[in-house]
C-alpha positions as CSV (number, residue, x, y, z in Angstrom):
1,M,133.6,239.7,174.7
2,Q,137.5,239.0,174.4
3,C,139.5,242.2,173.2
4,V,141.5,241.1,170.2
5,G,142.7,244.7,169.3
6,E,146.2,243.8,170.5
7,T,146.6,241.1,167.8
8,R,145.4,243.5,165.0
9,A,147.3,246.6,166.0
10,R,150.2,246.0,163.6
11,T,147.8,246.4,160.5
12,P,148.7,249.9,159.0
13,V,146.2,252.4,159.9
14,A,145.9,256.0,158.1
15,A,146.2,258.9,160.5
16,D,142.4,259.7,160.0
17,G,141.5,256.6,161.2
18,R,140.8,254.6,157.9
19,L,142.0,251.1,157.6
20,G,143.2,250.4,154.1
21,V,140.3,249.3,152.1
22,P,136.9,248.1,153.7
23,A,137.6,244.5,152.7
24,E,140.7,244.4,154.9
25,H,138.9,245.6,158.1
26,P,139.4,243.5,161.1
27,G,135.7,243.5,162.0
28,L,135.1,241.2,158.9
29,S,137.7,238.6,159.9
30,D,138.1,238.5,163.6
31,P,136.1,235.4,164.8
32,H,135.6,236.7,168.3
33,Y,134.2,240.0,167.1
34,L,132.0,238.2,164.6
35,R,130.5,235.9,167.0
36,R,129.5,238.9,169.3
37,R,128.3,240.8,166.4
38,R,126.0,237.7,165.3
39,S,124.8,237.3,168.9
40,L,123.5,240.9,169.1
41,A,122.1,240.9,165.4
42,A,120.3,237.6,166.2
43,M,118.2,239.5,169.0
44,A,116.4,241.2,166.0
45,R,115.0,238.2,164.4
46,G,111.4,238.3,164.5
47,H,111.4,241.7,165.8
48,R,108.3,243.7,165.1
49,V,108.4,247.3,164.5
50,G,107.8,249.3,167.8
51,D,108.4,246.4,170.1
52,P,111.0,247.0,173.0
53,A,114.6,246.2,172.1
54,P,116.3,243.7,174.6
55,L,118.9,245.0,177.0
56,V,122.5,244.5,175.9
57,E,125.2,243.8,178.5
58,Y,128.2,245.7,176.8
59,S,131.6,244.7,178.0
60,A,134.2,246.8,179.3
61,S,136.1,246.7,176.1
62,E,133.0,247.8,174.1
63,D,132.5,250.8,176.5
64,R,136.1,251.9,176.0
65,T,135.7,251.7,172.2
66,W,132.6,254.0,172.8
67,R,134.6,256.5,174.9
68,T,137.4,256.7,172.3
69,I,134.9,257.5,169.6
70,H,132.9,259.7,171.7
71,R,136.1,262.0,172.4
72,A,137.1,262.0,168.5
73,L,133.6,262.6,167.1
74,W,132.6,265.3,169.6
75,S,135.6,267.3,168.8
76,A,135.3,266.7,165.0
77,Q,131.7,267.7,165.0
78,E,132.5,270.9,166.7
79,E,134.7,271.9,163.7
80,H,133.0,270.3,160.8
81,A,129.2,269.9,161.6
82,C,126.6,272.5,160.6
83,R,124.8,274.6,163.2
84,A,121.5,272.8,163.1
85,V,123.3,269.3,164.0
86,L,125.2,271.2,166.9
87,D,121.9,272.6,168.1
88,A,120.2,269.3,168.0
89,R,123.4,267.4,169.6
90,E,122.6,269.4,172.9
91,Q,119.4,267.4,173.2
92,A,120.4,264.1,171.8
93,P,121.0,261.2,174.2
94,I,124.7,260.7,173.9
95,P,126.4,259.6,177.0
96,A,130.2,260.2,177.0
97,H,131.5,257.0,179.1
98,R,129.2,254.1,177.9
99,I,127.2,252.7,175.1
100,P,123.4,253.8,175.5
101,Q,120.7,251.2,175.4
102,H,117.8,251.5,173.0
103,A,115.4,251.6,176.2
104,E,117.0,255.0,177.1
105,V,117.6,256.4,173.6
106,G,114.1,255.9,172.5
107,P,112.1,257.7,175.1
108,A,114.5,260.7,174.9
109,L,113.8,260.8,171.1
110,R,110.2,260.5,171.7
111,R,110.0,263.4,173.9
112,S,111.9,265.5,171.5
113,T,110.3,264.5,168.0
114,G,108.0,261.6,168.5
115,F,110.5,259.3,167.0
116,Q,112.3,256.2,168.7
117,F,114.6,253.3,167.6
118,T,113.4,250.1,166.5
119,L,115.7,247.1,166.6
120,A,117.6,246.0,163.4
121,G,120.2,243.4,163.1
122,G,121.9,244.6,160.0
123,V,120.5,245.2,156.5
124,V,116.8,246.0,156.4
125,A,114.6,246.0,153.3
126,N,113.9,249.5,151.8
127,K,110.1,249.2,152.1
128,R,110.4,248.2,155.9
129,F,113.4,250.7,156.7
130,L,112.2,253.9,155.0
131,G,108.3,253.2,155.5
132,S,108.6,252.8,159.3
133,M,109.8,256.3,159.4
134,A,106.2,257.5,158.6
135,D,105.2,256.2,162.1
136,G,108.1,257.6,163.9
137,Y,110.4,254.5,164.0
138,F,114.1,254.3,162.8
139,H,115.7,250.9,162.7
140,A,118.9,250.9,164.7
141,V,121.5,248.1,165.5
142,Q,123.1,247.4,169.0
143,F,126.5,246.2,168.0
144,V,129.6,248.4,168.1
145,R,132.6,248.4,165.7
146,H,135.7,246.6,166.1
147,P,138.0,248.1,169.0
148,A,141.2,247.9,167.0
149,V,140.0,250.5,164.5
150,P,137.4,252.7,166.5
151,L,137.3,255.7,164.1
152,F,136.4,253.7,160.9
153,T,133.8,251.0,160.3
154,P,132.6,249.8,156.9
155,E,129.0,249.3,158.2
156,P,126.5,251.2,160.3
157,D,126.7,250.3,164.0
158,V,125.4,251.8,167.2
159,V,127.8,254.7,167.0
160,H,126.5,255.6,163.6
161,D,122.8,255.2,164.9
162,V,123.3,257.2,167.9
163,F,126.0,259.9,166.8
164,G,124.3,260.2,163.5
165,H,120.5,259.5,163.3
166,G,120.0,260.1,167.1
167,I,121.3,263.7,166.7
168,H,118.7,264.1,163.8
169,L,116.0,262.6,165.6
170,S,116.2,265.0,168.6
171,C,115.5,268.0,166.1
172,P,111.9,268.5,164.7
173,A,113.3,269.8,161.5
174,F,115.3,266.8,160.6
175,A,112.5,264.4,162.1
176,D,110.0,266.2,159.7
177,I,112.5,265.1,156.6
178,Y,112.4,261.5,157.9
179,R,108.7,261.5,158.0
180,S,108.5,262.7,154.6
181,I,110.7,260.0,153.2
182,G,108.7,257.6,155.2
183,R,105.4,258.6,153.9
184,A,106.6,258.4,150.3
185,A,108.1,254.9,150.9
186,R,105.0,253.9,152.6
187,R,102.7,254.3,149.5
188,I,105.2,252.9,147.0
189,D,105.6,249.2,146.1
190,D,107.9,249.2,143.1
191,A,111.3,248.2,144.0
192,D,112.9,250.6,141.6
193,V,111.0,253.6,142.9
194,L,111.9,252.5,146.5
195,Q,115.5,252.4,145.5
196,M,115.3,255.9,144.0
197,I,114.1,257.1,147.5
198,S,116.6,255.3,149.3
199,D,119.4,256.8,146.9
200,V,118.1,260.1,147.6
201,Y,118.0,259.3,151.3
202,W,121.6,258.4,151.1
203,F,123.0,261.5,149.5
204,T,120.8,263.8,152.0
205,L,120.2,262.3,155.4
206,E,123.3,260.0,155.3
207,Y,126.0,262.1,153.4
208,G,124.3,265.8,153.0
209,V,126.2,269.0,153.6
210,L,125.2,272.4,154.0
211,E,127.2,275.6,153.0
212,E,128.0,277.8,155.9
213,D,130.2,280.9,155.8
214,G,131.5,279.6,152.4
215,M,132.5,276.1,153.8
216,P,130.9,272.7,153.5
217,K,129.4,271.5,156.8
218,A,128.2,268.1,157.5
219,Y,124.6,267.3,158.5
220,G,124.7,263.6,157.0
221,A,124.3,260.9,159.7
222,A,127.3,258.8,158.1
223,L,129.4,262.0,158.0
224,L,128.7,262.8,161.7
225,S,129.7,259.4,162.9
226,S,132.9,259.0,160.8
227,F,136.0,260.7,162.2
228,G,138.1,260.3,159.1
229,E,135.3,261.4,156.6
230,I,134.0,264.3,158.4
231,R,137.5,265.8,158.6
232,R,138.0,265.5,154.9
233,L,135.0,267.2,153.6
234,G,137.3,269.7,151.8
235,L,138.6,266.9,149.8
236,S,135.3,265.7,148.3
237,D,133.6,266.8,145.2
238,V,130.7,268.9,146.5
239,R,128.0,269.6,144.2
240,A,125.0,271.7,144.4
241,L,121.8,269.9,145.7
242,D,120.3,268.2,142.6
243,I,117.8,265.3,142.7
244,E,118.4,264.1,139.3
245,A,122.2,264.1,139.6
246,M,121.7,262.2,142.9
247,L,119.7,259.5,140.9
248,T,122.6,258.9,138.5
249,T,125.6,259.1,140.8
250,P,127.1,255.8,141.9
251,Y,128.2,255.5,145.4
252,D,130.0,253.1,147.8
253,I,128.1,251.7,150.8
254,S,131.3,250.8,152.8
255,G,133.8,253.4,152.0
256,Y,134.4,257.1,151.6
257,Q,132.0,259.1,149.3
258,P,133.9,261.0,146.6
259,V,130.8,263.1,145.7
260,L,128.5,265.0,148.1
261,F,125.7,267.3,147.5
262,S,125.3,270.6,149.3
263,A,122.3,273.0,150.1
264,R,122.2,276.4,151.4
265,C,120.1,275.6,154.5
266,L,118.1,272.7,155.9
267,H,114.8,274.5,154.6
268,E,116.2,274.0,151.0
269,V,116.9,270.2,151.6
270,A,113.3,269.7,152.9
271,D,111.7,271.6,150.1
272,T,113.7,270.0,147.5
273,L,113.0,266.6,149.0
274,N,109.3,267.2,149.3
275,G,109.0,268.4,145.8
276,F,110.5,265.2,144.6
277,L,108.8,262.6,146.7
278,E,105.4,264.2,146.3
279,Q,105.3,263.4,142.6
280,L,106.4,259.6,143.1
281,D,104.2,256.7,142.4
282,D,104.8,253.2,141.3
283,G,105.3,254.3,137.8
284,S,108.0,256.8,138.4
285,A,111.2,254.7,137.5
286,S,110.3,254.5,133.8
287,R,109.5,258.4,133.9
288,F,112.9,259.3,135.3
289,G,114.6,256.7,133.0
290,R,115.8,255.1,136.2
291,T,118.6,252.5,136.4
292,P,119.6,252.2,140.1
293,P,123.2,253.4,140.5
294,G,123.7,251.6,144.0
295,A,122.4,249.4,146.5
296,R,121.7,250.8,150.0
297,S,122.9,248.9,153.1
298,T,120.2,250.3,155.7
299,G,120.1,249.5,159.2
């Protein structure tokens, strides 16, 4: 892969690693990057859940991007992640110097919690994405974000999946929450109810925070994998954990989130989610007066 970062470096980048608005991100317009991303995403066509992922020959540029992100995120997580995440991170398969293959991440997760990665190329439908968690499979991509802006990406990449979900799935307590969500999605066919589950997943396992020592600490995978966003937790509107509020709160799938929901501990997250999920059936959308506030880009 040709590194084109030098041609984009003149684009104004904020000190926190965010590049203007997501629509201006170079990963959306650089033809060399887009060809590489498409070639890696194409490997997921026809992929069956649980089949081995193909090996990827990452370039020196891609591994350099990984090393830059690893240094920044490791330090930011030390300061802003919750204790459960920091403990789980010690068991997570996160090499410092290169992008890991699915073939090495999966067995490490399997030994810890029974989970493993299964290949995705990008957006995955809610039924498949969420339902696969019931069987211990998490859909993950293999491409890495654009080298010009390594600390911000408007879409999930291998950094997000390994630094976020890979940490979660190294911890039995987190893995149990994923399975609970998966079991609920597995028995639901109604698209609106699946979107309800997806939205709650978004505000918990992607963007959830815990209160520790009077401060918001990140546990959500999207926060754990975003250098800029995890460092601005104090600027977000952090509200108490509330499922009904989550179901009526809009969100942005490609930018920073203005509203976050906080619990006192991971047990509270699990108990609250289980109470909600256990009552769901295909008629739940009307009972909740549900109009989906957002659409989740999973994968």
